[in-house]
Backbone as CSV, one residue per row, in Angstrom:
resi,resn,N_x,N_y,N_z,CA_x,CA_y,CA_z,C_x,C_y,C_z
1,MET,43.221,60.039,72.230,42.580,58.505,72.575,42.703,58.120,70.480
2,ARG,44.057,57.070,71.236,43.922,55.875,69.647,43.150,54.833,70.120
3,ARG,42.517,54.698,69.075,40.925,53.384,68.546,42.143,52.400,68.794
4,PRO,41.179,51.072,69.016,41.976,50.049,69.043,41.398,49.734,67.765
5,ALA,42.953,48.519,67.025,42.693,48.226,65.334,41.859,47.031,65.945
6,THR,41.010,46.682,64.706,40.429,45.998,64.731,40.682,44.706,63.461
7,ALA,40.446,44.017,63.972,40.893,42.856,63.127,39.304,42.699,61.706
8,LYS,40.571,42.569,60.217,39.159,42.848,59.033,39.276,40.750,58.770
9,ALA,37.939,39.932,58.531,37.909,39.124,58.871,38.116,38.487,57.670
10,PRO,39.008,37.488,57.425,40.163,36.655,56.626,39.229,36.787,54.968
11,ALA,39.556,36.481,54.095,38.964,36.552,53.097,39.490,34.947,52.733
12,PRO,38.163,34.808,51.969,37.848,32.944,51.716,39.050,32.518,50.719
13,ALA,39.926,31.758,50.920,40.705,31.562,50.436,40.593,31.507,48.344
14,ASN,40.086,30.791,48.334,39.537,31.422,46.583,39.080,32.347,45.922
15,ILE,38.944,33.319,47.384,38.857,35.117,46.429,40.064,35.574,46.379
16,LEU,40.332,35.980,45.145,42.070,37.162,45.533,41.173,38.242,46.295
17,THR,42.535,38.652,46.595,41.786,39.849,47.802,42.001,41.296,46.747
18,ARG,43.105,40.768,45.901,43.055,42.803,45.606,42.542,42.409,44.010
19,ALA,42.613,43.582,44.324,41.568,43.564,41.909,42.296,43.507,41.354
20,ILE,42.212,42.840,40.093,42.729,43.240,38.914,42.399,44.161,37.901
21,ASN,43.389,44.894,37.081,43.228,45.494,36.072,42.961,44.910,34.628
22,VAL,41.522,44.758,33.876,41.704,44.343,33.237,41.681,45.488,31.703
23,THR,42.212,45.081,30.635,42.351,46.310,29.839,41.609,46.028,28.408
24,ALA,40.366,45.829,27.701,40.577,44.939,26.340,40.224,46.458,25.944
25,VAL,40.730,46.251,24.576,39.943,47.259,23.256,39.050,46.722,22.453
26,ASN,37.784,47.356,22.437,37.102,46.726,21.522,36.641,48.218,20.437
27,HIS,36.340,47.661,19.097,35.456,48.732,18.340,36.926,50.150,18.061
28,GLY,37.619,50.199,18.610,38.380,51.038,18.878,37.947,51.774,20.308
29,LEU,37.508,51.250,20.887,37.248,51.854,22.158,38.089,51.339,23.455
30,MET,38.950,51.774,24.409,39.920,51.067,25.247,38.816,50.943,26.681
31,PHE,38.358,49.801,27.007,37.878,49.528,28.757,39.137,49.498,29.157
32,THR,38.570,49.890,30.626,39.566,49.372,31.735,38.209,48.728,32.571
33,LEU,38.480,47.563,33.106,38.146,47.379,34.000,37.959,46.886,35.529
34,GLN,37.884,46.849,36.539,38.887,46.329,37.934,37.863,45.257,37.915
35,CYS,38.474,44.640,38.422,37.289,42.835,38.572,37.949,42.872,39.508
36,LYS,37.180,42.012,40.672,37.293,41.131,41.342,37.140,39.256,40.755
37,VAL,38.648,39.130,41.008,38.697,37.270,40.492,38.159,35.972,42.108
38,LYS,37.851,34.900,41.227,38.062,33.897,42.207,38.742,32.773,41.073
39,ARG,39.418,31.699,41.924,40.407,31.197,41.312,39.379,29.400,41.497
40,LEU,39.778,29.244,40.209,39.180,28.150,40.321,39.762,26.528,40.439
41,GLY,39.248,25.834,40.810,41.113,24.671,40.794,42.109,24.970,41.367
42,ARG,42.635,24.004,40.921,44.553,23.943,41.105,44.938,24.869,39.509
43,LYS,44.366,25.022,38.382,44.463,25.926,37.877,44.363,27.724,37.667
44,ALA,45.487,28.264,36.536,44.765,28.924,37.538,43.634,30.163,36.995
45,GLU,43.231,29.341,36.389,42.040,29.803,35.266,41.421,30.473,35.950
46,THR,40.458,31.476,35.627,40.110,32.780,36.970,38.091,33.255,36.446
47,GLN,37.813,33.155,37.026,36.498,33.487,36.693,36.129,34.972,37.350
48,VAL,35.671,36.076,36.377,34.998,37.056,36.777,34.061,36.971,37.763
49,LEU,33.794,37.720,38.893,32.654,37.863,39.851,32.443,39.000,40.115
50,GLN,32.887,40.050,40.148,32.500,41.395,39.779,33.358,42.448,39.137
51,THR,32.663,43.314,38.241,33.171,44.436,37.498,32.954,45.313,38.878
52,MET,34.314,46.156,38.803,34.477,47.702,39.660,34.221,48.563,38.657
53,ASN,34.129,50.010,38.999,34.365,51.543,38.782,34.994,50.765,36.748
54,PRO,34.163,50.649,36.051,33.721,50.675,34.730,34.179,52.108,34.133
55,ARG,35.326,51.692,33.576,35.087,53.290,32.659,35.928,53.481,30.622
56,VAL,35.211,54.059,30.210,35.522,54.058,29.014,36.639,55.372,28.504
57,THR,38.528,54.630,28.994,39.427,56.221,28.562,38.521,57.071,27.468
58,LYS,38.918,58.456,27.937,38.770,59.246,27.150,39.785,60.170,27.287
59,ASN,39.030,61.229,26.526,39.606,62.577,26.110,40.911,62.058,25.740
60,GLN,40.463,61.510,24.623,41.893,61.397,23.665,41.807,61.916,22.453
61,ARG,43.194,62.212,21.770,42.858,63.347,21.114,42.340,63.956,19.836
62,PHE,41.875,64.864,19.684,40.948,65.291,18.317,41.150,63.909,16.913
63,VAL,42.523,64.053,16.718,42.669,63.325,15.447,42.316,61.793,15.972
64,LYS,42.877,60.793,17.045,42.114,59.582,16.988,40.828,59.997,16.946
65,ARG,39.737,60.422,17.792,38.497,60.028,17.651,37.975,60.630,16.139
66,LEU,38.450,61.454,15.592,38.215,61.490,14.155,38.152,60.305,13.265
67,GLY,39.899,59.516,13.457,40.200,58.418,13.238,38.511,57.018,13.174
68,TYR,38.241,57.376,14.694,37.051,56.215,15.074,36.155,56.779,13.914
69,ALA,35.402,57.946,13.682,34.523,58.326,13.162,34.796,57.830,11.652
70,TRP,35.977,57.977,11.215,35.918,58.097,9.841,35.488,56.641,10.126
71,ALA,36.218,55.682,10.544,35.810,53.689,10.630,34.835,53.563,10.381
72,GLY,33.849,54.468,11.601,32.632,54.203,11.005,31.508,54.454,10.355
73,LEU,32.348,55.248,9.421,31.343,55.577,8.255,32.069,54.759,6.964
74,ALA,32.754,54.515,6.925,33.411,53.231,6.074,32.765,52.459,6.314
75,HIS,32.678,51.834,7.433,32.034,50.419,7.789,30.883,50.356,7.795
76,ALA,29.944,51.384,7.777,28.438,51.707,7.497,28.496,51.590,6.316
77,VAL,29.265,52.144,5.301,29.159,52.406,4.083,29.745,51.105,2.720
78,ARG,30.608,50.541,4.001,30.781,49.149,2.922,29.903,47.895,3.417
79,ALA,29.333,48.075,4.078,28.448,47.206,4.995,26.879,46.897,4.331
80,GLU,26.463,48.523,4.317,24.657,48.570,3.985,24.726,49.339,2.825
81,ARG,24.081,48.774,1.682,23.961,49.611,0.263,22.638,50.336,0.652
82,SER,21.303,50.557,1.516,21.009,52.370,1.823,21.961,53.352,2.166
83,VAL,23.263,53.106,2.820,24.166,54.156,2.936,24.407,54.428,1.694
84,ARG,25.140,53.234,1.034,26.059,53.965,-0.063,24.953,54.566,-1.110
85,VAL,23.936,54.086,-1.550,22.810,54.752,-2.170,22.619,56.525,-1.336
86,HIS,22.090,56.428,-0.011,22.335,57.725,-0.187,23.757,58.497,-0.458
87,VAL,24.849,57.983,0.079,25.765,58.561,-0.180,26.508,59.125,-2.147
88,VAL,25.530,58.385,-2.704,25.597,59.059,-3.962,24.474,59.613,-4.054
89,ALA,23.771,59.949,-3.806,22.825,61.243,-3.393,23.044,61.913,-3.268
90,PHE,23.435,62.146,-2.223,23.879,63.435,-1.464,25.298,63.913,-2.288
91,ALA,25.994,63.661,-2.845,26.763,63.324,-4.058,26.442,64.212,-5.014
92,ALA,25.236,63.194,-5.898,24.413,63.645,-6.977,24.001,65.039,-7.025
93,VAL,23.035,65.491,-5.739,22.880,66.497,-5.025,23.180,67.657,-4.847
94,SER,24.799,67.400,-4.802,25.759,68.493,-4.913,26.722,68.834,-5.812
95,GLY,26.308,67.893,-6.999,26.504,68.196,-8.239,25.550,68.712,-8.985
96,ALA,24.194,68.232,-8.649,23.102,69.366,-9.279,23.149,70.944,-8.500
97,LEU,23.380,71.503,-7.581,23.575,72.210,-6.286,24.644,73.384,-7.607
98,THR,25.873,73.189,-8.149,26.844,73.290,-8.651,26.183,73.969,-9.720
99,LEU,25.754,73.371,-10.304,25.393,73.082,-11.915,23.791,74.480,-11.564
100,LEU,22.490,73.583,-10.383,21.946,75.005,-10.705,22.075,76.348,-10.014
101,ARG,23.001,76.884,-9.464,23.475,77.983,-8.583,22.800,78.487,-8.203
102,PRO,21.406,77.803,-6.453,20.747,79.080,-5.720,21.633,79.245,-4.953
103,SER,20.463,80.528,-4.397,21.006,80.741,-2.804,21.377,80.339,-2.303
104,PRO,22.678,80.873,-1.126,23.414,79.614,-0.369,22.488,79.411,0.990
105,VAL,21.413,79.699,1.202,20.712,79.091,1.801,19.677,78.078,1.596
106,TRP,19.619,77.414,0.526,19.305,76.777,-0.136,20.446,75.729,-0.151
107,TRP,21.524,75.728,0.122,22.626,75.102,0.175,22.320,74.385,1.827
108,GLY,22.654,75.580,2.479,22.001,74.863,3.573,21.404,73.738,3.756
109,LEU,20.197,73.806,3.425,18.881,73.266,3.952,19.488,71.716,3.145
110,VAL,19.563,71.561,1.864,20.249,70.646,1.459,20.881,70.084,2.120
111,ALA,22.034,70.632,2.902,23.479,70.285,2.877,22.720,69.518,4.564
112,LEU,21.982,70.075,4.832,21.494,69.783,6.463,20.150,68.255,5.944
113,ALA,19.462,68.549,5.902,18.831,67.393,5.158,19.598,66.040,4.876
114,SER,20.198,65.915,3.457,20.899,65.146,3.417,21.979,64.537,4.119
115,SER,22.531,65.517,5.167,23.593,64.867,6.415,22.500,64.389,7.408
116,SER,21.360,64.756,7.289,20.519,64.310,8.301,20.395,62.614,8.055
117,VAL,19.735,62.507,6.537,19.278,61.071,6.072,20.614,60.489,6.678
118,VAL,21.950,61.073,5.993,23.470,59.809,6.305,23.604,59.315,7.749
119,SER,23.589,60.431,8.296,23.503,60.492,9.559,22.191,59.235,10.558
120,ALA,21.282,59.297,9.669,20.270,58.345,10.582,20.706,57.101,9.633
121,GLU,21.205,56.836,8.510,21.499,55.405,8.395,22.803,55.264,8.839
122,VAL,23.705,55.711,9.691,24.889,54.868,9.719,24.263,55.152,11.669
123,PHE,23.123,55.496,12.455,22.444,55.185,13.730,22.024,54.332,13.211
124,ASN,21.045,53.669,11.946,20.471,52.778,11.828,21.065,51.136,11.593
125,THR,22.504,51.403,10.856,23.345,50.460,10.855,23.844,50.178,11.889
126,ALA,23.949,51.581,13.457,25.192,50.653,14.480,23.508,49.921,15.429
127,VAL,22.467,50.464,15.366,21.618,49.426,16.051,21.563,48.099,16.035
128,GLU,21.248,47.935,14.497,21.283,46.639,14.465,22.003,46.171,14.419
129,GLN,23.626,46.191,14.165,24.799,45.540,14.853,24.625,45.648,15.879
130,LEU,25.166,46.057,16.838,23.980,46.119,18.096,23.074,45.042,18.612
131,ALA,21.697,44.884,17.289,21.190,44.282,18.113,21.363,43.280,17.904
132,ASP,21.677,42.909,16.448,22.833,41.206,15.848,23.560,40.709,16.949
133,HIS,24.221,41.453,17.431,25.769,40.836,17.867,24.918,40.462,19.860
134,LEU,23.835,41.341,20.495,23.379,41.273,20.702,21.991,40.023,21.326
135,HIS,21.861,39.466,19.924,20.551,38.928,20.544,20.294,38.492,18.856
136,PRO,21.264,37.089,18.188,21.732,37.308,17.208,19.694,36.217,16.887
137,GLU,19.322,35.403,17.705,17.684,34.815,16.990,16.632,36.043,16.824
138,VAL,15.790,35.413,16.243,15.289,36.387,16.317,14.268,36.276,17.107
139,HIS,13.696,37.904,17.598,13.224,38.168,18.981,12.013,39.001,18.474
140,PRO,10.645,39.114,18.945,10.074,40.455,18.603,10.449,42.003,18.984
141,GLY,10.994,42.038,20.707,11.460,43.124,21.381,13.028,43.806,20.150
142,ILE,13.908,42.774,19.261,15.142,43.311,18.494,13.922,43.573,17.527
143,ARG,12.559,43.187,17.109,12.166,43.769,15.911,11.347,45.027,15.135
144,ILE,11.096,45.676,17.011,10.465,46.665,17.361,11.667,47.879,17.094
145,VAL,12.599,47.179,17.686,13.991,48.571,17.990,14.750,48.472,16.814
146,LYS,14.489,47.873,15.388,14.894,47.821,14.054,14.132,48.322,13.388
147,ASP,12.754,48.170,13.455,11.903,49.147,13.143,11.846,50.193,13.264
148,CYS,11.688,50.642,14.303,11.900,51.899,14.950,13.406,53.153,14.275
149,ALA,15.019,52.814,13.880,15.660,52.720,13.802,15.207,52.942,12.261
150,ALA,14.676,52.370,11.090,14.526,52.218,9.739,13.407,53.461,10.385
151,ALA,12.901,53.815,10.862,11.463,54.712,10.327,12.198,55.743,10.480
152,ALA,12.873,56.499,11.651,13.942,57.216,11.734,14.994,57.676,9.818
153,VAL,15.473,56.801,9.423,15.291,56.881,7.904,14.617,57.489,7.988
154,LEU,13.752,56.669,7.559,12.284,57.176,6.959,12.097,58.387,6.433
155,ILE,12.163,58.547,8.099,11.268,60.221,8.455,12.017,61.444,8.171
156,ALA,13.367,60.717,8.464,15.145,61.619,7.359,14.719,62.031,6.164
157,ALA,14.247,60.835,5.581,13.954,61.019,4.204,13.302,61.776,3.275
158,LEU,12.482,61.798,3.860,11.125,62.210,3.531,11.469,63.656,3.447
159,GLY,11.920,64.244,4.751,12.124,65.520,4.933,13.059,66.442,4.158
160,ALA,14.230,65.687,3.521,14.594,65.623,2.602,14.134,65.949,1.129
161,ILE,13.134,64.885,1.361,12.606,64.876,-0.020,11.815,66.317,-0.173
162,GLY,11.237,66.617,1.245,10.643,68.039,1.029,11.346,69.035,0.647
163,VAL,12.824,69.041,0.968,13.369,70.198,1.175,14.027,70.237,-0.660
164,GLY,14.017,69.039,-1.528,14.255,69.058,-2.796,12.687,69.760,-3.281
165,VAL,11.681,68.793,-3.063,10.749,69.755,-3.862,10.718,71.230,-3.393
166,ALA,10.442,71.585,-2.437,10.519,73.522,-1.914,11.857,73.799,-2.789
167,LEU,12.558,73.037,-3.058,13.785,73.816,-3.915,13.675,73.667,-5.501
168,THR,13.006,72.700,-6.562,12.321,72.510,-6.966,11.689,73.192,-7.595
169,VAL,10.816,73.525,-6.537,9.169,74.440,-7.176,10.659,76.131,-6.889
170,HIS,11.046,76.564,-5.993,11.498,78.030,-5.954,13.043,78.188,-7.471
171,LEU,13.536,76.965,-7.979,13.880,77.091,-8.783,13.014,78.195,-9.985
172,VAL,11.560,76.686,-10.244,10.986,76.918,-11.386,10.223,78.117,-10.943
173,LEU,9.563,78.415,-10.456,9.486,80.006,-10.019,9.735,81.348,-10.697
174,ALA,10.879,81.021,-10.347,11.713,81.993,-9.677,12.623,82.477,-11.382
175,ARG,12.270,81.405,-12.785,12.498,81.655,-14.070,12.133,82.246,-14.360
């Protein structure tokens, strides 16, 4: 037995019945949004009423994703003096390790500590950029977010200093 066909209610005249796909590229990420739009007056201006099924284009080639990572690091180095200071310190420590020739365990500890400081700085830069973009005026909540991100950098830097002190003590006692 067939069911009788039900009639759909007609869509309002000012709302398009089909969704449109909007593709935007922002900071290397491609966003595809499906939107319902409302026509404003006689002109072809539209207003987004609802976004449906937002999705970021995923599964890009590794080389392309690596390019995004390098672009982020390059931006952080250009934009933040503290990132430049930590990158230079990392290079200086690597040079000192080459001259002092500690055991491979120390190389690993220093590399891990130094990279955690640089990573924390890059995350701090990202959080600050995003917070400033979303809320440009001074706000106590944004200040707390920025302070917490800066505290993460401080904790990573103190850990790296601890590794440096331990390495120095080890080298002095070994001689």
